[in-house]
N, C-alpha and C positions, 0 to 999 in steps of 0.2 A: 423360497427364501435362501436356499443354499447358494445359488448363483449370485444373488444380490450380496450376500455376505462375503463371498469371495471377491466380488468386484470392489466392495468397500475396503476389504483388506488390502488389495492391490493398490488402490488409490491412496490409502493412508501411508503405505510404505513408500510410494512414489513421492508424496509430499514430504515425508520425513527425509528421504535421500536428497530431495531437491533443496531442502532448507539446511542441510548439513554444512555446506561450505560457508553460508552466512553465519551459522551458529559458531563455527570455528573462528571466523574473523571478528564477529561483533557479539560481545557478551549479552547485549540486550535482546538478541534474537534466540538465545539458548533456551529460554523458558518455553517459547512456542515450539521449538524443535523437540524438547522433552515431552511436551504435551502430545504432539502428533506421533512421536515414537512410542510413547506410552499407550495411546489409543490403538495404534497399529498392533503392538504386542499383546494388548488385552484382547482385542477382537480375534487376533490370530490364535491365541491360546484356547479360544472356544471352538475352533474348527475341530470337528470330531476326531479326525485322524491324529492331529497334533495333541489334542486333549488326552486321548488314550495313551499316547507316548509319554506325556508328562506323568500321568498316573503310574505307568509301568516303571519308569526310571526312578521315581521317588518311592515307589512301593506303597503309596497312600491313595486310597480311593478318593476321587474327586479333588485331588491336589491342584488340578488345573483350574478349578473354580476359585480356590483361594489365591492362586497366582494371578489370575485375571483380575480379581478385585484389588489385590495389593498394588499391582501395576496401575490399575485404574485410579486409585487414590492419588498416586504420584502424578499421574497425568492431570487429574482435576486440580491439584495444587499448582501445577505448572500453568494451567489455563488461567487460574486466578492471578498468579504472579504476572503473567503477560498482560492481562486486561488492566490490572492496577497500574502497571508500569506505563501503559498507554494512556489511560483515562485520568489517573490520579497519581502521577509520578512522585509527588511530594509525600504520599503515603506508603511508597514502596518499601522503604527501609524499615518502617515501623510495622508493616503488615507481614513481612516474611517470617519472623519468628513465631507469631501466633498461628499462621497457616501451617508451619512445620509441626508445632506442638499439637494442634488439633488433629492434623493428619496422623501423627504418631499415635495419639490416643485412640483414634478410630481404628487404626490397624491393630493395636494391642487388644482392644475390645473384640474386634472381629476374629482374631486368632483364638482368643479365649472361648468365644461362642462356638467357633468351628471345631475346636478340640473337644468340646462337650457333646458333640453330635456323634452318636454311634453310626458308623458307615461301613457296614459289612460288605456292601457291593457298590459298584460304580453306577451312577444314574445319569441318564441323558439330560435331564433338566433338574438342577438342584432346587429350584424354586418349588417344583411340584413333587420331586422325589421324596422329600422329607417334610411334607406339609403338615404332618401330625406331630412333629417335634418342635417344641417351643424354642429350643436353642437354635435350631436351623432357621426358623422363621425370624427369630430375633437377629440372627446373623445377617440375613438378607435385608431385613428392615433397616438395620443400622446403616448398611451401605446405601440403600436407595434414598433414605432421608438425608444423609450427608450429601449425596449427589444432587438431590433436589435443591437443597439450600445453596450449594456452591454454584450450580448452573443458573439458578434464579438470580443470584448476585452478579454473576458474570454477564448475564443477559441485560440486567438493569444498567450496569456500567457501560456496556457496549452501545446500547440504544440511547442512553442519555448523552454520551460523549459524541455520538455520530452527528448530533446537531451542530457541533462546533468544528467539525472537520472541514479543512479549507478546500479540499478537492472532492469532486463528485464521486470519483471512483473509490476514494477512501470512505466516504459516507455510505456508499452502497455496500462495500465490504464489511463495515462495522455493523450495518443493519442486518446483513445476512448472518454474521457471527452472532449477533444478538438474537436473531430468530432461531438459529440453530441451538444455541444454549438454552433459549426459552423452551423450545420443544423438548430439549433434554430434561428440563425440569418437569414438563408434562409427563414424559416417560417415567420419571422417578415417582411422581405422584400417583400415576396409574398403577405402577408396581406396588407402591406402598398401600394403596387402597385394597388391592387384591390380597396382599400379605396380611393386612389387618383383619380382613374378612376370614382368612384361614385361621388366624390366631384366635379370633372370637367364635370360630365355628359357625359363622353365619353365611347365608347365601350371597352369591355375587352375580352381577348382571350378566356376565358372559361365562361360557364354559371354559374349562382349562385350556382346551385346544384353541379357542378363540382368543383367550388372553395372550397366549404365546404369539399368535399371528399378529395381533394388534400391537403388542409390545415391540416386536421386531420391526414392524412397519414404522412406528414412531421413532425407535432408536436409529434406524437406518436413514430416515428422513433428516433427523437432527444432525447426524454425522455428515450427510451429504451437504447440507447447508453450511456447516462449519468448514468443510473442505472448500466449497465454492467461495465462501466469504473470505477465507484466508488467501485464496489464489487471486482474488480480484485486485488487492492492493499491489502485489508484485507485478501483475499484468499492467496495472495503471502506471506504475513506476517505469516499466519497460516502454510503454506507449509515450510517456513524457520524455524519456531518454531519447527515443527515436526522433520525436518532434524537435528536441533541442539540437540533436546532430543535424537534422535536416535544415533547421534555421541557421545554424552555423555555416552550413554549406551554401545556403542561399545568400547569406550576407558576406561571404568571403570575397566575391568580386568587388563589391562596394568598398569593403575594408581595404583590400589590396590597392585599389585605385587611389583612395584618399591618403592612405599611409605612405604611398610612394612619394607624395608631395610633402607629407608631414611625418617623416619617419621617427621624429623624437617622441611621439605619443605611444609608440609601440613598446610594450614591456619586453625587456631583453631576456628575462628568465623564461625558459620553457616550462609551461605548467602542464603536467600530465595529470589532469584532474577529471572530474566528472563533466559531461557535456554541458550541464547547466553553468558550471564555472567558466568554461570556455565561451559559452554564449554571452555571459555577463562581460567577459573581457573584450570580446569583439564589439559589443554594443558600446561599451565605455570608450574604446579607442576610436570608433567611428564618431562618437559624440565629441571627443576631444579634438579630433582632426577637423570636424565641421566648425568647431569654435575658432580654431586657428584660421581656417580658410575664410571665415566670415569677415575677417579684416581686409579681404580683397574684394568684397561685394559692395561696389559703389551703388549709389542710388540710380545712376544711369544704367548700370548692369541689371539691376532688379527691374527697372522699367522695360528694358529690352527683353528680359527673360519672361516677364509677365505677358508682353505682347506676343512673344513666340509661343507661349504655352496656351494662349486663349483658344486657338482652333482645336485643341486636343481635349477640351473638357470645360464645360461652363459651370459645373458644380464647384462650390467654393473649395471643398477638400481636394478634389481632383486637380483643380487649377493651381492651388497652393503647392501640391505635391510636385507637379511638373515644373512649376517655377523654381522650387527649391532644388530640384535635380539640375536644371539648367544653370542656376547660380553656382552650385557646387562644382559642376564640370568646368565652368569658365574660371572660377576662382582657383581651382586646382592647376589649370593650365597657366594662369597668371603667376602663381607661385613658382611653378617649374621653370617659367621663362625668366624668373628673377625680377619681376615687376615689384615696385614698392607697395607696401601695405598702407592702409589708411592710417591717419593719425589716431591716437588712442581714443579720443572722444567719439570720432566718427566710427571707429571699429567697434566700440562698445554699443553704439546705436544699431549698427548692422547686425551684431550678434543677437540683439534682442528680437530682430525680425526673423531669425533663423528658425524654421519649423523643427529642425533636428534638436535644437536646444530647448524648444518649447515642451518637448516630451519628457524632460527630466522631472522626476517626482510623480509621474503618472504610473498607471499599472504597467508592470514590466512586460507582460505578454502583449499588451496593446502597443507598447513602444516597439517591441520586436516586429510585430505585424506591420506597423507603420514604416519601419526601416526596410523591411522586405519589399514593400510596395515602392518605396523610394529607390531601392536598388534596381528594381525592374525599370522604373522610369529613367533612372540615371544611365542605363545601358541601352536605351531605346535609340533608334535612328534619328529621331528629332533632336535629342540632346547632343548626339555626336555631330550632326550637321551644324547645330548652333555653335558648338565649340570650334569647329573648323572655320566657320565664317568669321568668328571673332579673331581667330589667329591670323587669318588671311587679311582682314581689315587692318589689324595692328601692324 
């Protein structure tokens, strides 16, 4: 278990350091950073070498145990704060004060019980070392009961909120967080059952050595699931960010071609924003340019485009896509050549037939994918040849 504990400690500190920049920039991320930093510090303080150093520096036997539990209570409160902020933000302001008050009361009670325990020597396992002392058992029992209640509440909120998460990676992350905190509650209840058996001086199903192994296995499983669940959401965000950048790159050629003919639709202000914002901007400007160019799409042009597109796809969607690409390319050239646009009524009728404009109000990701396919068709040899023939004929 020592190797596993060290691995968990390293992973917790890595997550804490990873989340630090976000915690500095965004206040809503600070509770999760406090939670992971607290968990990392709590587990680190139980590493034998560091635990003995804490005891030596403070001059108090088993001071590392008290330090671990005090930091753990802070981490538990931060987890609750984060989960409430995510699942029930309307309750966040009202819940913070009760959580702080309850945490403070638990700390005061635990310090009082800890002070009442005679500790002539340092013990490797506080749960077992003072098993015959009612104050020591009460101290441990107070912590695990509080931990059980807090983790059970966090698990319930994560699992219930996961059903309403919009993205699959967010649902998966919340479910793993809920599973991790739920297993944390199981760990606490297992510890509580053992402590009660010690307090009542009754037998327990497992030996002391088995209890420690089982408790460690449950605890490390819970922490591992919490780490993984917490990492899924940022990885999902990164994946979406890369996809948005890729879509912006794929749409740039279509955007550049259309806005060359309709430069007035381009926003003059440079936006240094998230890729999602840039993608929205590109899509909107393509749509606006297509609306303007639809005024150059005569019925004759659409008939010729439909005829030219027919050999390249008999499926309705594929045929319509190629037809739209042909019309857009021809309309762009007509505008650049200075040809007159259709009369307002005819232009409005032409705009209604534009598949680019039909996408408004639909799912944004579906619209992006449709425009990407339109861009591919727009830059195909068929479309280029069609536009060249029209220019030559005119």
